[in-house]
C-alpha positions as CSV (number, residue, x, y, z in Angstrom):
1,M,0.1,0.3,0.0
2,A,3.1,2.5,0.9
3,W,4.1,2.3,-2.7
4,V,0.7,3.0,-4.2
5,I,0.6,6.0,-1.9
6,L,4.0,7.2,-3.1
7,V,3.2,7.1,-6.4
8,V,-0.1,9.0,-5.9
9,A,2.2,11.4,-4.0
10,G,4.4,11.7,-6.8
11,L,1.3,12.5,-9.1
12,F,0.5,15.4,-6.7
13,E,4.1,16.4,-6.9
14,V,3.5,16.9,-10.5
15,A,0.3,18.8,-10.3
16,W,2.1,21.4,-7.9
17,A,4.8,21.9,-10.0
18,F,2.6,22.4,-12.9
19,A,0.5,25.0,-10.9
20,L,3.7,26.7,-9.6
21,K,4.7,27.5,-13.2
22,Q,1.0,28.7,-13.8
23,S,1.1,30.8,-10.9
24,H,3.7,33.3,-12.6
25,G,5.7,33.8,-9.5
26,F,2.4,33.8,-7.0
27,S,0.7,36.4,-9.1
28,R,-2.4,34.3,-10.2
29,L,-4.6,33.3,-7.1
30,G,-6.0,30.4,-8.7
31,P,-2.9,28.4,-9.8
32,T,-1.4,29.6,-6.3
33,V,-4.2,28.1,-4.3
34,I,-3.8,24.8,-6.3
35,F,0.1,24.8,-5.8
36,I,-0.7,25.1,-2.0
37,V,-3.6,22.3,-1.8
38,T,-1.6,20.1,-3.8
39,M,2.0,20.4,-2.8
40,T,0.2,19.9,1.0
41,I,-1.5,16.8,-0.1
42,S,1.7,15.5,-2.0
43,V,4.2,16.0,1.3
44,A,1.5,14.5,3.3
45,L,1.3,11.3,1.0
46,L,5.1,11.1,1.1
47,A,5.2,11.4,4.9
48,W,2.5,8.6,5.0
49,A,4.7,6.5,2.6
50,M,7.6,7.0,4.4
51,R,6.1,4.9,7.6
52,S,7.2,2.0,5.9
53,L,9.7,2.6,3.4
54,P,13.2,3.9,3.6
55,L,13.8,7.6,3.5
56,G,16.2,7.2,0.6
57,T,13.8,5.3,-1.9
58,A,10.8,6.9,-0.8
59,Y,12.4,10.7,-1.9
60,V,14.1,9.4,-4.8
61,I,10.9,7.9,-6.1
62,W,8.8,10.8,-5.3
63,T,10.9,13.4,-6.8
64,G,11.7,11.1,-9.8
65,I,7.8,10.9,-10.6
66,G,7.8,14.3,-10.0
67,A,10.7,15.4,-12.3
68,V,9.4,13.1,-15.2
69,G,5.9,14.0,-14.7
70,A,6.9,17.7,-14.8
71,F,8.9,17.3,-17.8
72,L,6.1,15.4,-19.8
73,A,3.5,18.2,-18.8
74,G,6.1,20.8,-19.8
75,I,6.0,18.8,-23.3
76,L,2.4,18.2,-23.6
77,F,0.9,21.4,-22.2
78,L,3.3,24.2,-22.4
79,G,5.1,23.3,-25.9
80,E,8.4,23.1,-24.2
81,S,11.3,21.0,-26.4
82,A,11.1,17.3,-26.9
83,S,14.8,16.8,-28.1
84,M,16.3,13.4,-28.2
85,M,18.5,14.5,-25.7
86,R,15.9,15.5,-23.0
87,I,14.0,12.3,-23.9
88,I,17.1,10.2,-23.2
89,A,17.5,11.8,-19.7
90,A,13.8,11.2,-18.9
91,I,14.4,7.5,-19.9
92,L,17.3,7.2,-17.6
93,I,15.5,8.5,-14.5
94,I,12.7,6.4,-15.3
95,A,15.2,3.3,-15.3
96,G,16.8,4.6,-11.9
97,L,13.3,4.8,-10.5
98,G,12.9,1.0,-11.6
99,L,16.1,0.0,-10.1
100,M,15.4,1.7,-6.9
101,R,12.0,0.1,-6.7
102,F,13.6,-3.4,-7.5
103,A,16.5,-2.8,-5.0
104,T,13.9,-2.1,-2.0
105,P,11.8,-4.8,-0.3
106,G,8.1,-4.3,0.1
């Protein structure tokens, strides 16, 4: 169950990163509120997952999901570059997440 919670926490991290970008430096109320709410949920779920997962594993998975998710959101919704080098970098992050998951019992 901790792994499911951790993945959901990572997805909320993607949401808060996207809302942070949309807030334009906290100058827009709606995205700023979304940022605060989703960041709070994300960190709370991370804390819950850390009750049974090792710190290093939980934090790496959480940030990795957030990093790759934000990368994809930037490409899909903000027109950011999808260069081959950036895609390879994201694939390497995903590979690292897979290795971390399988290196951790539970």
